[in-house]
N, CA, C and O atoms as a GROMACS GRO file, in nm:
protein
  280
    1UNK      N    1 -17.152   4.625 -17.904
    1UNK     CA    2 -17.018   4.643 -17.855
    1UNK      C    3 -16.927   4.534 -17.909
    1UNK      O    4 -16.967   4.418 -17.925
    2UNK      N    5 -16.806   4.572 -17.935
    2UNK     CA    6 -16.706   4.477 -17.980
    2UNK      C    7 -16.623   4.437 -17.859
    2UNK      O    8 -16.568   4.522 -17.789
    3UNK      N    9 -16.613   4.306 -17.833
    3UNK     CA   10 -16.533   4.264 -17.718
    3UNK      C   11 -16.386   4.297 -17.739
    3UNK      O   12 -16.331   4.277 -17.848
    4UNK      N   13 -16.325   4.347 -17.636
    4UNK     CA   14 -16.183   4.381 -17.645
    4UNK      C   15 -16.099   4.263 -17.600
    4UNK      O   16 -16.142   4.181 -17.519
    5UNK      N   17 -15.983   4.256 -17.654
    5UNK     CA   18 -15.891   4.148 -17.619
    5UNK      C   19 -15.818   4.187 -17.491
    5UNK      O   20 -15.759   4.294 -17.482
    6UNK      N   21 -15.822   4.100 -17.394
    6UNK     CA   22 -15.752   4.128 -17.268
    6UNK      C   23 -15.607   4.080 -17.280
    6UNK      O   24 -15.580   3.969 -17.324
    7UNK      N   25 -15.518   4.165 -17.240
    7UNK     CA   26 -15.376   4.133 -17.244
    7UNK      C   27 -15.330   4.110 -17.101
    7UNK      O   28 -15.343   4.198 -17.015
    8UNK      N   29 -15.275   3.992 -17.077
    8UNK     CA   30 -15.227   3.960 -16.943
    8UNK      C   31 -15.075   3.971 -16.942
    8UNK      O   32 -15.007   3.921 -17.031
    9UNK      N   33 -15.026   4.036 -16.842
    9UNK     CA   34 -14.881   4.044 -16.825
    9UNK      C   35 -14.828   3.910 -16.776
    9UNK      O   36 -14.898   3.839 -16.702
   10UNK      N   37 -14.708   3.875 -16.815
   10UNK     CA   38 -14.655   3.746 -16.769
   10UNK      C   39 -14.634   3.745 -16.618
   10UNK      O   40 -14.590   3.843 -16.559
   11UNK      N   41 -14.667   3.633 -16.559
   11UNK     CA   42 -14.646   3.615 -16.416
   11UNK      C   43 -14.520   3.531 -16.397
   11UNK      O   44 -14.492   3.440 -16.476
   12UNK      N   45 -14.446   3.561 -16.295
   12UNK     CA   46 -14.321   3.491 -16.268
   12UNK      C   47 -14.322   3.430 -16.130
   12UNK      O   48 -14.385   3.482 -16.038
   13UNK      N   49 -14.252   3.320 -16.115
   13UNK     CA   50 -14.224   3.266 -15.983
   13UNK      C   51 -14.074   3.284 -15.959
   13UNK      O   52 -13.995   3.277 -16.052
   14UNK      N   53 -14.038   3.305 -15.835
   14UNK     CA   54 -13.900   3.338 -15.800
   14UNK      C   55 -13.843   3.234 -15.705
   14UNK      O   56 -13.916   3.172 -15.628
   15UNK      N   57 -13.713   3.216 -15.713
   15UNK     CA   58 -13.641   3.126 -15.624
   15UNK      C   59 -13.512   3.196 -15.582
   15UNK      O   60 -13.434   3.239 -15.666
   16UNK      N   61 -13.490   3.205 -15.452
   16UNK     CA   62 -13.368   3.268 -15.401
   16UNK      C   63 -13.273   3.160 -15.351
   16UNK      O   64 -13.313   3.067 -15.282
   17UNK      N   65 -13.147   3.175 -15.387
   17UNK     CA   66 -13.044   3.080 -15.347
   17UNK      C   67 -12.925   3.156 -15.290
   17UNK      O   68 -12.901   3.271 -15.327
   18UNK      N   69 -12.853   3.092 -15.203
   18UNK     CA   70 -12.731   3.153 -15.149
   18UNK      C   71 -12.617   3.057 -15.174
   18UNK      O   72 -12.620   2.942 -15.131
   19UNK      N   73 -12.515   3.105 -15.245
   19UNK     CA   74 -12.397   3.025 -15.273
   19UNK      C   75 -12.288   3.063 -15.173
   19UNK      O   76 -12.262   3.182 -15.154
   20UNK      N   77 -12.226   2.966 -15.108
   20UNK     CA   78 -12.126   2.997 -15.006
   20UNK      C   79 -12.001   3.062 -15.064
   20UNK      O   80 -11.980   3.059 -15.185
   21UNK      N   81 -11.921   3.118 -14.979
   21UNK     CA   82 -11.807   3.197 -15.024
   21UNK      C   83 -11.697   3.114 -15.089
   21UNK      O   84 -11.614   3.170 -15.161
   22UNK      N   85 -11.694   2.987 -15.066
   22UNK     CA   86 -11.592   2.902 -15.128
   22UNK      C   87 -11.626   2.861 -15.271
   22UNK      O   88 -11.544   2.798 -15.338
   23UNK      N   89 -11.743   2.897 -15.318
   23UNK     CA   90 -11.786   2.859 -15.453
   23UNK      C   91 -11.708   2.938 -15.557
   23UNK      O   92 -11.704   3.060 -15.553
   24UNK      N   93 -11.647   2.867 -15.649
   24UNK     CA   94 -11.572   2.935 -15.754
   24UNK      C   95 -11.667   2.994 -15.858
   24UNK      O   96 -11.784   2.956 -15.865
   25UNK      N   97 -11.617   3.085 -15.935
   25UNK     CA   98 -11.698   3.148 -16.040
   25UNK      C   99 -11.742   3.043 -16.142
   25UNK      O  100 -11.855   3.046 -16.190
   26UNK      N  101 -11.653   2.951 -16.175
   26UNK     CA  102 -11.685   2.847 -16.272
   26UNK      C  103 -11.793   2.752 -16.219
   26UNK      O  104 -11.882   2.713 -16.294
   27UNK      N  105 -11.786   2.716 -16.091
   27UNK     CA  106 -11.887   2.629 -16.031
   27UNK      C  107 -12.022   2.699 -16.026
   27UNK      O  108 -12.126   2.637 -16.050
   28UNK      N  109 -12.023   2.828 -15.994
   28UNK     CA  110 -12.148   2.904 -15.991
   28UNK      C  111 -12.208   2.914 -16.131
   28UNK      O  112 -12.329   2.901 -16.148
   29UNK      N  113 -12.123   2.936 -16.231
   29UNK     CA  114 -12.170   2.944 -16.369
   29UNK      C  115 -12.231   2.811 -16.412
   29UNK      O  116 -12.337   2.809 -16.476
   30UNK      N  117 -12.165   2.700 -16.378
   30UNK     CA  118 -12.215   2.569 -16.416
   30UNK      C  119 -12.349   2.540 -16.348
   30UNK      O  120 -12.440   2.486 -16.411
   31UNK      N  121 -12.361   2.574 -16.220
   31UNK     CA  122 -12.486   2.554 -16.148
   31UNK      C  123 -12.600   2.634 -16.210
   31UNK      O  124 -12.710   2.581 -16.230
   32UNK      N  125 -12.574   2.761 -16.241
   32UNK     CA  126 -12.678   2.846 -16.299
   32UNK      C  127 -12.715   2.801 -16.440
   32UNK      O  128 -12.830   2.813 -16.481
   33UNK      N  129 -12.618   2.750 -16.515
   33UNK     CA  130 -12.646   2.697 -16.648
   33UNK      C  131 -12.737   2.576 -16.641
   33UNK      O  132 -12.829   2.563 -16.722
   34UNK      N  133 -12.713   2.487 -16.545
   34UNK     CA  134 -12.799   2.370 -16.528
   34UNK      C  135 -12.940   2.410 -16.488
   34UNK      O  136 -13.037   2.352 -16.537
   35UNK      N  137 -12.952   2.508 -16.400
   35UNK     CA  138 -13.085   2.556 -16.361
   35UNK      C  139 -13.160   2.613 -16.481
   35UNK      O  140 -13.280   2.591 -16.495
   36UNK      N  141 -13.089   2.685 -16.566
   36UNK     CA  142 -13.152   2.746 -16.683
   36UNK      C  143 -13.194   2.639 -16.784
   36UNK      O  144 -13.302   2.647 -16.842
   37UNK      N  145 -13.108   2.540 -16.806
   37UNK     CA  146 -13.137   2.438 -16.906
   37UNK      C  147 -13.248   2.344 -16.864
   37UNK      O  148 -13.342   2.322 -16.940
   38UNK      N  149 -13.239   2.290 -16.745
   38UNK     CA  150 -13.331   2.184 -16.704
   38UNK      C  151 -13.451   2.235 -16.625
   38UNK      O  152 -13.556   2.171 -16.627
   39UNK      N  153 -13.438   2.347 -16.557
   39UNK     CA  154 -13.548   2.398 -16.478
   39UNK      C  155 -13.618   2.516 -16.541
   39UNK      O  156 -13.717   2.566 -16.487
   40UNK      N  157 -13.568   2.562 -16.656
   40UNK     CA  158 -13.624   2.678 -16.728
   40UNK      C  159 -13.620   2.805 -16.644
   40UNK      O  160 -13.709   2.890 -16.656
   41UNK      N  161 -13.518   2.819 -16.560
   41UNK     CA  162 -13.501   2.939 -16.480
   41UNK      C  163 -13.412   3.036 -16.555
   41UNK      O  164 -13.327   2.995 -16.634
   42UNK      N  165 -13.431   3.165 -16.530
   42UNK     CA  166 -13.341   3.266 -16.583
   42UNK      C  167 -13.296   3.355 -16.468
   42UNK      O  168 -13.365   3.368 -16.367
   43UNK      N  169 -13.180   3.415 -16.485
   43UNK     CA  170 -13.121   3.496 -16.379
   43UNK      C  171 -13.194   3.629 -16.368
   43UNK      O  172 -13.205   3.703 -16.466
   44UNK      N  173 -13.244   3.659 -16.249
   44UNK     CA  174 -13.310   3.787 -16.224
   44UNK      C  175 -13.214   3.884 -16.157
   44UNK      O  176 -13.204   4.000 -16.196
   45UNK      N  177 -13.144   3.836 -16.056
   45UNK     CA  178 -13.051   3.922 -15.982
   45UNK      C  179 -12.941   3.836 -15.919
   45UNK      O  180 -12.967   3.726 -15.869
   46UNK      N  181 -12.821   3.889 -15.921
   46UNK     CA  182 -12.709   3.823 -15.856
   46UNK      C  183 -12.635   3.928 -15.775
   46UNK      O  184 -12.602   4.036 -15.826
   47UNK      N  185 -12.611   3.898 -15.649
   47UNK     CA  186 -12.540   3.992 -15.563
   47UNK      C  187 -12.418   3.923 -15.505
   47UNK      O  188 -12.428   3.815 -15.446
   48UNK      N  189 -12.303   3.985 -15.522
   48UNK     CA  190 -12.178   3.934 -15.469
   48UNK      C  191 -12.142   4.016 -15.345
   48UNK      O  192 -12.126   4.137 -15.352
   49UNK      N  193 -12.128   3.948 -15.232
   49UNK     CA  194 -12.098   4.014 -15.106
   49UNK      C  195 -11.946   4.026 -15.087
   49UNK      O  196 -11.870   3.952 -15.149
   50UNK      N  197 -11.902   4.120 -15.001
   50UNK     CA  198 -11.758   4.138 -14.977
   50UNK      C  199 -11.688   4.013 -14.924
   50UNK      O  200 -11.569   3.994 -14.946
   51UNK      N  201 -11.761   3.927 -14.853
   51UNK     CA  202 -11.699   3.805 -14.800
   51UNK      C  203 -11.686   3.696 -14.906
   51UNK      O  204 -11.627   3.591 -14.879
   52UNK      N  205 -11.739   3.719 -15.027
   52UNK     CA  206 -11.726   3.623 -15.137
   52UNK      C  207 -11.850   3.539 -15.161
   52UNK      O  208 -11.856   3.468 -15.261
   53UNK      N  209 -11.948   3.545 -15.071
   53UNK     CA  210 -12.071   3.468 -15.093
   53UNK      C  211 -12.159   3.540 -15.194
   53UNK      O  212 -12.146   3.661 -15.217
   54UNK      N  213 -12.249   3.464 -15.254
   54UNK     CA  214 -12.339   3.520 -15.355
   54UNK      C  215 -12.483   3.489 -15.319
   54UNK      O  216 -12.514   3.382 -15.268
   55UNK      N  217 -12.571   3.584 -15.346
   55UNK     CA  218 -12.714   3.562 -15.338
   55UNK      C  219 -12.768   3.570 -15.480
   55UNK      O  220 -12.744   3.668 -15.551
   56UNK      N  221 -12.840   3.467 -15.521
   56UNK     CA  222 -12.891   3.458 -15.657
   56UNK      C  223 -13.043   3.454 -15.652
   56UNK      O  224 -13.100   3.381 -15.571
   57UNK      N  225 -13.109   3.532 -15.737
   57UNK     CA  226 -13.254   3.524 -15.750
   57UNK      C  227 -13.284   3.484 -15.894
   57UNK      O  228 -13.248   3.554 -15.989
   58UNK      N  229 -13.353   3.371 -15.907
   58UNK     CA  230 -13.391   3.318 -16.038
   58UNK      C  231 -13.540   3.339 -16.058
   58UNK      O  232 -13.616   3.346 -15.961
   59UNK      N  233 -13.582   3.349 -16.184
   59UNK     CA  234 -13.725   3.362 -16.212
   59UNK      C  235 -13.760   3.277 -16.332
   59UNK      O  236 -13.676   3.250 -16.418
   60UNK      N  237 -13.887   3.235 -16.338
   60UNK     CA  238 -13.939   3.167 -16.456
   60UNK      C  239 -14.086   3.200 -16.471
   60UNK      O  240 -14.156   3.227 -16.373
   61UNK      N  241 -14.130   3.197 -16.595
   61UNK     CA  242 -14.269   3.232 -16.623
   61UNK      C  243 -14.363   3.123 -16.576
   61UNK      O  244 -14.333   3.004 -16.588
   62UNK      N  245 -14.476   3.165 -16.523
   62UNK     CA  246 -14.582   3.073 -16.485
   62UNK      C  247 -14.679   3.070 -16.602
   62UNK      O  248 -14.736   3.173 -16.639
   63UNK      N  249 -14.698   2.954 -16.659
   63UNK     CA  250 -14.788   2.940 -16.773
   63UNK      C  251 -14.921   2.886 -16.721
   63UNK      O  252 -14.929   2.774 -16.671
   64UNK      N  253 -15.022   2.967 -16.733
   64UNK     CA  254 -15.155   2.929 -16.686
   64UNK      C  255 -15.233   2.863 -16.798
   64UNK      O  256 -15.231   2.910 -16.912
   65UNK      N  257 -15.301   2.756 -16.766
   65UNK     CA  258 -15.387   2.690 -16.863
   65UNK      C  259 -15.519   2.766 -16.873
   65UNK      O  260 -15.578   2.804 -16.771
   66UNK      N  261 -15.563   2.788 -16.994
   66UNK     CA  262 -15.691   2.854 -17.016
   66UNK      C  263 -15.792   2.745 -17.048
   66UNK      O  264 -15.773   2.666 -17.140
   67UNK      N  265 -15.900   2.743 -16.973
   67UNK     CA  266 -16.002   2.642 -16.995
   67UNK      C  267 -16.076   2.673 -17.124
   67UNK      O  268 -16.122   2.784 -17.147
   68UNK      N  269 -16.085   2.572 -17.208
   68UNK     CA  270 -16.157   2.591 -17.333
   68UNK      C  271 -16.305   2.563 -17.310
   68UNK      O  272 -16.342   2.474 -17.234
   69UNK      N  273 -16.388   2.640 -17.376
   69UNK     CA  274 -16.533   2.621 -17.364
   69UNK      C  275 -16.584   2.564 -17.495
   69UNK      O  276 -16.547   2.610 -17.603
   70UNK      N  277 -16.667   2.466 -17.485
   70UNK     CA  278 -16.721   2.402 -17.605
   70UNK      C  279 -16.851   2.458 -17.639
   70UNK      O  280 -16.913   2.416 -17.737
   0.00000   0.00000   0.00000
């Protein structure tokens, strides 16, 4: 038998944040840009409520170490 290569789907971790209604669009953009640059987060979902508050869900890949065998 020939061993088959196992393909693993990427795993993600999620972080939910709530931005208050007084947050400007520019301030929210700057905050999300910093999270993306320094925390390696990417935007998964953003919801804008009628009262002006925002709920943000960020995600990033979980990189698993594979143990090497000698």
